C-alpha positions in Angstrom: 29.3 22.4 -7.1 31.2 25.2 -5.3 33.8 24.1 -2.8 33.5 25.9 0.6 36.0 28.7 1.3 38.7 27.4 3.7 41.4 29.2 5.5 44.8 29.3 3.9 47.6 27.3 5.5 50.5 29.2 7.0 52.6 27.8 4.0 50.1 29.2 1.5 49.6 32.5 3.0 51.6 35.4 1.6 51.0 37.2 5.0 52.0 36.4 8.5 51.2 32.8 9.8 47.7 32.2 11.1 48.7 31.9 14.7 50.3 35.4 14.6 47.2 37.0 13.0 45.3 39.5 15.2 42.1 38.1 14.0 41.5 35.0 16.0 38.0 34.6 14.9 38.7 34.2 11.2 42.1 32.4 10.7 43.3 32.7 7.1 40.9 35.6 6.4 42.0 39.2 6.3 40.6 41.5 9.0 39.3 43.8 6.3 37.2 41.1 4.8 36.1 39.8 8.0 34.8 43.2 9.1 33.3 43.9 5.6 31.2 40.6 5.8 29.6 41.8 9.2 27.6 44.7 7.7 25.7 46.0 4.8 23.0 43.3 5.0 19.3 44.2 4.7 16.8 43.1 7.5 15.0 40.2 5.9 12.9 39.3 9.1 9.5 38.1 8.1 6.6 39.4 10.1 2.9 38.7 10.5 3.2 35.1 9.2 0.2 32.9 9.0 0.3 29.6 10.8 0.9 26.6 8.4 -2.0 24.7 7.1 -1.7 21.8 9.5 -1.0 23.8 12.8 -4.3 23.1 14.3 -4.0 19.3 13.5 -0.4 19.2 14.9 -1.6 20.7 18.1 -4.3 18.2 18.6 -1.7 15.4 17.9 0.6 16.9 20.6 -2.4 17.1 23.0 -3.1 13.4 22.5 0.5 12.6 23.0 0.5 14.7 26.2 -2.6 12.9 27.6 -1.0 9.5 26.9 2.3 10.1 28.8 1.5 12.5 31.7 4.3 13.8 33.9 7.1 12.5 31.5 9.4 14.6 29.2 9.1 13.6 25.6 11.8 14.1 23.1 11.3 13.8 19.3 14.1 14.7 17.0 14.0 15.4 13.4 17.2 13.9 12.5 20.5 15.1 11.1 22.0 15.4 7.5 23.6 12.1 6.5 26.8 12.1 4.5 26.6 10.6 0.9 30.2 10.8 0.1 33.1 13.1 1.5 31.5 16.5 1.9 28.2 16.0 0.2 24.9 14.9 2.0 21.9 13.2 1.1 18.6 15.1 0.7 17.2 15.6 4.1 13.9 14.0 5.0 12.6 14.8 8.6 11.6 11.9 10.9 8.1 10.9 10.5 7.2 11.3 14.1 8.7 14.8 14.3 7.1 16.0 11.1 3.7 14.5 12.2 3.7 16.4 15.5 5.2 19.7 14.4 4.6 20.2 10.6 8.3 21.3 10.5 10.9 19.6 8.3 14.1 21.1 9.4 17.3 19.1 9.9 18.5 19.1 13.5 15.1 20.1 14.9 13.9 18.5 18.2 10.4 18.7 19.7 10.4 18.5 23.4 7.3 18.2 25.7 8.1 19.3 29.2 5.7 18.3 32.0 3.8 21.2 33.4 0.7 20.9 35.5 -1.7 18.4 34.2 -0.2 18.4 30.7 2.9 19.5 28.9 4.6 22.5 27.5 5.8 21.9 23.8 8.9 23.8 22.6 10.5 23.3 19.3 14.3 23.5 19.2 15.8 24.7 15.9 18.9 26.2 14.5 18.4 29.9 14.4 19.5 32.3 11.5 23.2 32.2 11.0 25.2 34.7 13.1 26.9 37.4 10.9 29.0 38.7 13.8 31.2 35.6 14.1 31.3 34.7 10.3 29.1 31.5 10.8 26.8 32.5 8.0 29.5 32.5 5.3 32.5 30.5 6.8 30.5 27.4 8.1 29.3 24.7 6.0 25.9 25.0 7.5 25.8 28.8 7.2 23.0 30.4 5.2 25.3 31.7 2.5 26.0 28.1 1.6 22.8 26.2 2.3 20.2 29.0 2.0 18.2 31.1 4.4 16.2 29.4 7.2 13.4 30.7 9.4 14.3 32.7 12.4 13.1 31.4 15.7 10.5 34.1 15.8 9.3 33.2 12.4 9.1 29.5 13.3 6.9 30.4 16.3 4.4 32.2 13.9 4.3 29.4 11.5 4.3 26.4 13.9 2.4 27.7 16.8 5.1 26.6 19.2 7.7 28.4 21.3 11.1 28.0 19.5 14.5 28.0 21.1 18.1 27.3 19.9 18.6 23.8 19.4 22.4 24.1 20.1 21.5 24.6 23.8 19.4 21.5 24.1 21.8 18.8 24.6 23.3 20.4 27.8 19.7 21.1 29.1 18.8 17.5 28.5 21.8 16.2 30.3 20.9 18.2 33.4 17.2 17.3 33.3 15.6 15.3 35.9 12.5 13.0 36.0 11.3 10.3 33.6 12.0 10.8 29.9 11.1 9.0 26.6 12.7 9.7 23.3 12.3 8.6 19.7 15.6 6.9 18.8 17.6 6.4 15.7 17.5 10.0 14.4 19.9 12.1 16.4 23.0 10.6 18.1 23.8 13.9 20.1 20.4 14.0 21.6 20.4 10.3 22.6 23.9 10.7 24.1 22.5 13.5 26.3 19.7 11.1 27.5 21.9 7.9 27.9 21.3 7.6 31.7 17.6 8.8 31.5 15.8 6.6 29.1 15.2 2.8 28.7 14.7 0.8 25.5 11.2 -0.4 26.8 10.0 3.1 27.5 11.2 4.5 24.3 9.6 1.6 22.4 6.3 2.5 24.1 6.5 6.0 22.7 7.4 4.9 19.2 4.5 2.3 19.2 2.0 5.0 20.5 3.1 7.5 17.6 2.8 4.6 15.1 -0.7 3.7 16.1 -1.8 7.4 16.5 -1.4 7.5 12.6 -3.7 4.5 11.9 -6.7 6.7 11.6 -6.1 9.8 9.4 -7.5 13.3 10.1 -9.0 15.6 7.5 -5.7 17.2 6.7 -4.0 13.9 6.1 -6.7 12.5 3.9 -6.5 15.7 1.7 -2.7 15.1 1.3 -3.2 11.5 0.4 -5.7 12.5 -2.3 -3.1 15.1 -3.5 -0.6 12.4 -3.7 -2.6 10.1 -5.6 -3.7 12.8 -8.1 0.0 13.6 -8.7 1.0 10.0 -9.0 -1.7 9.5 -11.6 -0.2 12.3 -13.7 3.2 10.8 -13.3 2.0 7.5 -14.7 0.5 9.4 -17.7 4.0 10.9 -18.2 5.5 7.5 -18.3 3.1 6.2 -21.0 3.9 9.2 -23.1 7.6 8.3 -23.3 7.5 4.7 -23.4 9.0 4.7 -27.0 11.9 6.7 -25.6 12.4 4.3 -22.7 12.5 1.4 -25.4 15.5 3.2 -26.8 17.2 3.6 -23.4 16.1 1.6 -20.4 13.9 1.5 -17.4 15.9 4.4 -16.0 14.0 6.7 -18.5 10.7 5.7 -16.9 12.3 6.1 -13.4 13.5 9.7 -14.3 10.3 10.5 -16.0 8.2 9.8 -12.8 10.8 11.4 -10.6 10.3 14.7 -12.5 6.6 14.8 -11.7 7.4 14.0 -8.1 9.9 16.7 -7.7 7.7 19.3 -9.5 4.5 18.6 -7.6 5.7 17.3 -4.3 8.8 16.8 -2.1 10.1 13.7 -3.6 9.1 10.1 -4.5 7.8 8.3 -1.5 10.0 5.3 -2.0 12.3 3.9 -4.7 10.3 3.6 -7.9 9.9 0.1 -9.2 10.1 0.3 -13.0 10.2 -3.4 -13.7 10.0 -4.3 -17.4 9.7 -7.9 -18.8 11.0 -10.5 -16.3 12.0 -7.8 -13.8 8.4 -7.6 -12.9 8.8 -10.9 -11.0 11.1 -9.2 -8.6 9.1 -7.6 -6.0 11.4 -4.6 -5.2 13.2 -4.3 -8.5 14.7 -0.7 -8.0 17.8 -1.1 -10.1 15.8 0.0 -13.0 18.7 -0.7 -15.5 17.0 -3.1 -17.7 15.8 -3.1 -21.3 12.2 -2.0 -22.1 10.9 -4.3 -25.0 7.7 -4.1 -27.1 5.5 -7.1 -26.4 6.4 -7.3 -22.8 4.9 -5.8 -19.6 6.0 -2.9 -17.5 5.2 -3.1 -13.8 5.4 0.4 -12.5 5.1 0.7 -8.8 5.6 4.5 -7.8 4.2 7.1 -5.5 4.6 10.9 -5.2 5.3 12.3 -1.8 3.6 15.6 -1.2 5.5 18.6 0.2 4.0 17.6 3.6 5.4 14.3 3.3 2.3 12.1 2.5 2.9 9.5 -0.2 0.7 7.6 -2.6 1.7 3.9 -3.5 0.1 2.8 -6.8 1.1 -0.1 -9.2 -0.1 -0.5 -12.7 1.1 -3.3 -15.0 1.1 -1.9 -18.6 1.6 -3.7 -22.1 4.6 -1.8 -23.4 3.2 -1.8 -27.0 -0.2 -0.7 -25.7 -1.8 -4.1 -26.2 -2.1 -7.2 -23.9 -1.3 -10.7 -25.5 -3.9 -13.3 -24.8 -1.9 -14.9 -22.1 -0.8 -11.5 -20.5 -4.5 -10.6 -20.3 -5.6 -13.8 -18.8 -3.0 -13.3 -16.0 -3.8 -9.7 -15.6 -7.5 -10.3 -15.5 -7.1 -12.9 -12.7 -5.1 -10.2 -10.6 -7.8 -7.6 -11.5 -10.4 -10.0 -10.2 -8.5 -10.6 -7.1 -8.1 -7.0 -6.4 -11.9 -6.4 -6.9 -12.5 -8.9 -4.3 -10.0 -7.4 -2.0 -11.2 -3.8 -2.4 -14.9 -5.1 -1.8 -13.8 -6.4 1.6 -12.5 -3.0 2.9 -15.2 -1.6 5.1 -15.5 -0.3 8.6 -15.7 -3.1 11.1 -14.1 -5.7 8.8 -11.1 -7.6 10.1 -7.9 -6.1 8.6 -7.0 -9.4 7.1 -10.2 -9.7 5.3 -9.1 -8.0 2.0 -6.0 -10.2 1.9 -7.8 -13.4 2.5 -10.4 -12.4 -0.3 -7.8 -11.6 -2.9 -5.8 -14.7 -2.0 -8.8 -17.0 -2.6 -9.4 -15.6 -6.1 -5.8 -16.1 -7.0 -5.8 -19.7 -5.7 -8.9 -20.4 -7.6 -7.1 -19.2 -10.8 -4.0 -21.1 -10.1 -6.1 -24.4 -9.5 -8.1 -23.7 -12.6 -4.9 -23.4 -14.7 -3.7 -26.8 -13.3 -0.6 -25.3 -11.5 -1.5 -26.9 -8.2 -1.8 -30.6 -9.1 -5.0 -32.3 -8.0 -5.5 -30.2 -4.9 -8.8 -28.1 -4.5 -8.7 -24.5 -3.5 -9.2 -25.0 0.2 -6.3 -27.4 0.5 -4.0 -25.0 -1.5 -5.0 -22.2 0.9 -4.4 -24.4 4.0 -1.1 -25.2 2.8 -0.3 -21.8 1.4 0.9 -23.3 -1.9 -0.4 -20.3 -3.8 2.3 -18.2 -2.2 4.9 -19.6 -4.6 3.3 -17.3 -7.2 1.6 -14.7 -5.1 4.5 -14.0 -2.8 3.5 -11.1 -0.7 0.7 -9.7 1.5 -2.1 -8.0 -0.3 -1.5 -4.6 1.3 -0.5 -2.3 4.1 -1.2 1.0 5.8 -0.3 4.2 4.0 0.5 7.7 5.1 3.6 9.6 5.8 5.5 6.4 5.4 4.7 4.0 2.5 4.5 1.1 5.0 2.9 3.4 7.5 2.3 2.6 11.2 5.0 -0.2 11.0 5.6 -0.1 14.7 2.0 -0.7 15.7 1.1 -3.7 17.7 -0.3 -6.7 16.1 -3.6 -6.4 17.9 -4.3 -2.9 16.8 -3.1 -3.5 13.1 -3.0 -6.8 11.3 -5.2 -8.5 13.9 -7.4 -5.5 14.3 -10.5 -4.1 12.5 -10.8 -1.5 10.0 -12.0 2.0 11.0 -13.2 5.0 9.0 -10.2 7.2 8.2 -7.7 4.4 7.7 -6.0 4.3 4.4 -4.3 1.2 3.0 -3.2 -0.4 -0.2 -4.9 -3.3 -2.0 -2.2 -4.9 -4.3 -2.5 -8.5 -5.3 -0.1 -9.9 -7.9 1.1 -13.0 -9.6 4.7 -13.6 -10.5 6.0 -16.5 -12.6 9.8 -16.5 -12.3 11.8 -16.9 -15.5 13.4 -20.1 -14.0 10.3 -21.7 -12.6 9.9 -25.1 -14.1 6.6 -25.8 -12.4 4.7 -23.6 -14.7 4.3 -23.8 -18.6 7.1 -22.0 -20.4 5.0 -19.3 -21.7 4.1 -18.1 -18.2 7.7 -17.7 -17.2 8.9 -14.1 -16.8 5.5 -12.6 -16.5 4.8 -10.5 -13.3 1.5 -8.6 -12.7 0.5 -6.4 -9.8 -2.3 -3.9 -9.4 -2.4 -1.7 -6.5 -4.7 1.1 -5.4 -4.8 3.3 -2.4 -8.1 2.8 -0.4 -9.6 5.0 2.2 -12.0 3.3 4.6 -15.2 5.5 4.9 -18.3 5.4 7.1 -20.1 3.1 4.8 -17.5 1.3 2.8 -14.4 2.6 1.0 -13.1 5.1 -1.6 -10.4 4.4 -4.2 -8.1 7.5 -4.0 -6.3 6.4 -7.0 -9.3 5.6 -9.2 -8.5 8.0 -11.8 -5.9 5.5 -13.2 -7.8 2.9 -15.2 -7.4 -0.8 -14.0 -9.4 -3.0 -16.2 -7.5 -4.4 -19.2 -9.7 -2.8 -21.9 -9.7 0.5 -20.1 -5.9 0.4 -19.8 -5.4 -0.2 -23.5 -7.9 2.6 -24.4 -6.2 5.0 -21.9 -2.6 4.3 -23.2 -3.8 4.8 -26.8 -5.3 8.2 -25.9 -2.3 9.4 -24.0 0.1 8.4 -26.8 -1.8 10.3 -29.3 -1.6 13.3 -27.1 
């Protein structure tokens, strides 16, 4: 990684000290080089650009937002780069709210809706092209010579269907602004500082909740993106099966890296930290260390999702026999989870209570645990009443899915977990059974086995559609699929 050019100190310079140089704009740089870097560059402005694919959808989303908060200034930042260490930053991912409303993914961007008449005028504030006259483009760490070309404001207007202005002027403008303001917090400290005396936590929370609930029902563009994410994810799972022998020779990280390659080639990134849990690690719900051994005869619980270039993620889990064949006990536990998932998926339909799919799956798992003698002499209803099955089922059976893997997380209880399902909602159905390696309440042969099966389910007008159905789920189908994939 190249180190940014920095001016020489007076002690290092063989010429006159910096403070005595005639060129005040470029300390430590010769006048000749500074002048040379100003000229000789081709015009690269892009003209006649077509709007991005979701421009009409983002316009509709902004219109709905405008109608919800009439007469109020609304400020939605993308966020800033975050330092990983010293002078390196993490890969940037725009805030969900900003990307949802604009389709843009630029760091430091801010969407502002200014009250105008009966509605709002939306403006996107962005960093313009780097200035070549003052040396910004090659001397600044954010200059385009270092980080790559960005769209000009005119180009952004064509692509996004929004007026675009220089974001460096926004903080001062917001400081002087009057009237009611709401902002999405937690992404841009400089914007929040400019609004310190103008916003309240309660009003801002109402904006955050609205934007979360607005994503509960997906539009046509979002559904297409989720299909794309699921298709890429299925190919990523197939990639993993092809290299299980190499993972056995190394570790779970080979699996993690293999899936990550598919995510980066076909999408923006992984949608969340991949869980590549082999053997007893499968009993840890969010095992993302991925540094354990991969052993023949054990199970691999792979929970992973590709995030598309438009930031919509899949969330799929399969539990696979590493050697390609389930043992009798592994199959018994797997089949129980599969039966629970089938019951959960069947409960996903318009008008059904959101919790119905969880209740259906939990009942099946409780029945299996009672059948196996793990709940003493209690019957299924009593086990469910006391929640005793949760020692081994651990988690809820699903969640909303979209631009965030746990999408719509700020939605109110009455519109989400206590609400009813509607066409266009997309959620996961992911029951599991987990027998910890140190759980003395289960037979020894159960200990260290964890199984989860997860699919992404779209609520349709007359039922549901499994968007990740291209990956097999039933035990026999998994064994046959793995055999085909390994044979090439």
